[in-house]
N, C-alpha and C positions, 0 to 999 in steps of 0.2 A: 123492580127495585133491586133484585139480586144482580141483574145485568149491569145496572148503573153502579152498584157498589163494586163489582168486579173491575169495571173500567176505571173507577176512582183509585182502587188499589194499584192497578197497573200503572196509572199515571203517576202516582206517588213514588212507586219503585223507580220509574224512569227518571223522574226529576231528581231523586236521591242519587241514582246511579251516575247522572251527569256530573255530580260534584265529587265523585270518587276518582282516585288515581289508580289506574290498573297497571300491573306489571305483567306483561304477556308471558304465558307459559308455553314453552316449546312443546308441541304435540307432534309426534312422528306420524307420517302418513300411514293409513291402514294397510295392512298386508293383504294380498289376495285371499288368504285363508280367512282373515277377519271379515272381509266383505262377503265372502261365500257363507260364512257362519251366520252373519246378519240376515242375508237374503233367505237362507233356508229356514231361519227362525220365523221370519214373516210368513213364509209359505205354510209352515206348520200351524201358525196361529190361524190363518185363513181356513185351513182344512179342519181344524178343531172347531172353529165357529160354525162352519157349514154342517159338520157332523152333529153339533148340538141342536141345530134347527131340525134335522131329520129325526132325532130321538124324540123331540117334543111335538111330534105330529099326532098320529093316532095311536101310537104305542102305549102311552100312559093311560089313555081311556080304556083300552082293551085290558090292560093289567088291572085297572081299578075294578072293572066288572068281574074279572076272575077272582079277585080278593073278596068281593061281595058274596060270591057264591060259596066260597070256602068258609068264611067267618061270619058270624051273626052280629057280634058286638063291634062297635066302631073302633074301639081301642085296638083290637086284634086286626081289624081290617086295615087300619092305618099303619100298624106295625108291620104287617105282612107286605103291604104295598111298598113301604119304604125299604124294607129288606130286599125284596126281589128287584125293585127298580134300581137301587144302588149297586147291587151285585151284578145285574145284567149290564148296566152301563159300564161298570169296571171291566167286565169281560170283553164287551164290544170295543172298549177303548184300549185294551191290552196291546194290540199290535202298534197303535200309534204311540202309546207310552213307551213301549220297548224301543222303538226306533228313536224317539226324541230324547229319552233319558239314558239309554244304554248305547245303542249303535252310533248315534250321531256324536256324542262326546268322545267315544273311542276313535271314531274316524278322524277327528281333529286332534287327537293326542291329548285330550283334556281329562280323561278318566282313568282311574286305576281300579275301578270296581270290578269284581268278579261277577260272573253270571249268577252264581248261587246267591251272592250277597244282594244283587239287584232284585232277584225274585223274592228274597226274604223281605226286603224293604217294601216291595210292591204289596205282598200279602199283609204286612203289618199296617201299612198306610190304608189299604182297603178296609181292614178290620176296624181301625180307629175311626175312619170317616163314616163307616156304616153305623157304628154304635152311636156316635155323636149325631149323625143325620136322623136316625130313628127318634132319638130323644127330642131333637129340635122340632121335628114334624109332629110328634105327639103333643108338645106344648102348643104349637101353632093351631092344630085342629081342635084341641081342647078349648082354646080361647075363642075360636070361631063358633063352636057349639054353645059356649056360655054367653057370648055377646056377638051375635051375627052382624050388628051394625057398627060396633066400636072395637072389634078385635084388632084391627090395624093399629089403633092407638095404643092399646095395652101391649101388643107384641113389640111395637116400636119402643115403648118405655122399657120393656124387658131386655131389649137388645143390648143396652149399655151394661147392665150387671152381668149378662151372659158373656159379653166380650171380656169384661174384667176377669171373670171366672176362668175363661180359657187362657188369658194371658198369665194368670197365676199358675194354673196346672201344667201348661205346655212345657216350661223348662224343667219341671220337677218330675212329671210322669210320662209325658209324651215323647219329648226329644231323646231321653235315654233309651227308648225302645229301638232307636236307629243307630246311635253312636255312643261311645264311651266318653264321659266327662270326668275330668280329674282336676283337682286344684292346681293352680300354677305353682311350680316348684322353684322357679327363678325368682328369689325374693327381691333382689335389686330391681329387676324389670317390673315386678309386681308393684313395688312401691312407686315407681315412676308412673305407671299407668293409673294407679289410684290417685296420685297427685293431679295428673292431667284430668281425670274424670271429675275430681272434686272441683277443679276450676271451671269445668263445663256444667256444673250443677248436678252431677250424678254422684250422690252421696250414699255411703253405706253399702256399696256393692262388693260382692265377692268375685274373684277372677277364676275362670275355668279355661282349660284347654281341651278341645274336642278332637278326636282322632279322624278328622276328615280326609287324611292322607289315604285311608282305606277306600275312599270313594272317588276322590278328585285330585287334580293338580292345582285347582284354583285356590285363591287366597281370599280370606274374608275374616271379619270380626263383627260382633254386634252386641247390643245391650238389650236385655229382655227381662220380663218379670215385673212384679209389683210387690212392695213390702219385703217380706222375708225371702221371697223367691227372686228378687232382683239380682241380676248377675251380669258380668261382662264376660263374653265368651270369645276366645280367639281360636281360630282353626290352627291346628298344628302345622299346616302347610305355610301359614303366614309367619310363624316363628322360625321355621326352618328356611324359608326362602327370602326373608327380609332382615336387614339390620334394624337397629332401633330407629 
């Protein structure tokens, strides 16, 4: 049923597209550097995938048995297992992370990040991921113990509120751990962006500028958050490098 629904949607898009008038946009040919960056990115993805398969062989079972010997209660067993597993994986993945997120962007002239700042971000990200990971695994195993047959249903139902919770707290408490956010000071530009956002159905947002120039030369902007945490964020590189 899902397959046929997908084919139906693709057919509808195709039929609608045939009635549209396209104005071709000139796209410059990719530079040798862009092609090289793309290929090395694919290679890193493959290496990371193969590495994940190696990690999930017998390593996790041995670590689980170790945690069973150390702790008697399942709560502490699961917590210790999650802590050790996530920290060990982060350490084993450190060389690959260092190359992909520090050396590689610098070699292509895309990064402005200092080594100390990169390491601080790595430690912060590892800490946040570890804490959230332990909490998530605690919830999962608690449901498995309470309902061995229907834990998958309850955990699936809980996934949506958990996702909403993360979307709410991410821009307020997590993102500021890595960069500095400040309200946009260019009032005329701010009003134009808010007007454009209102036309796009994004109402009641605040606009922030983030100091991404300390990390990268890339340009970006995004909308994030829900309710009072909803905001439009522009990288300062975007404002510095582009006109309106």
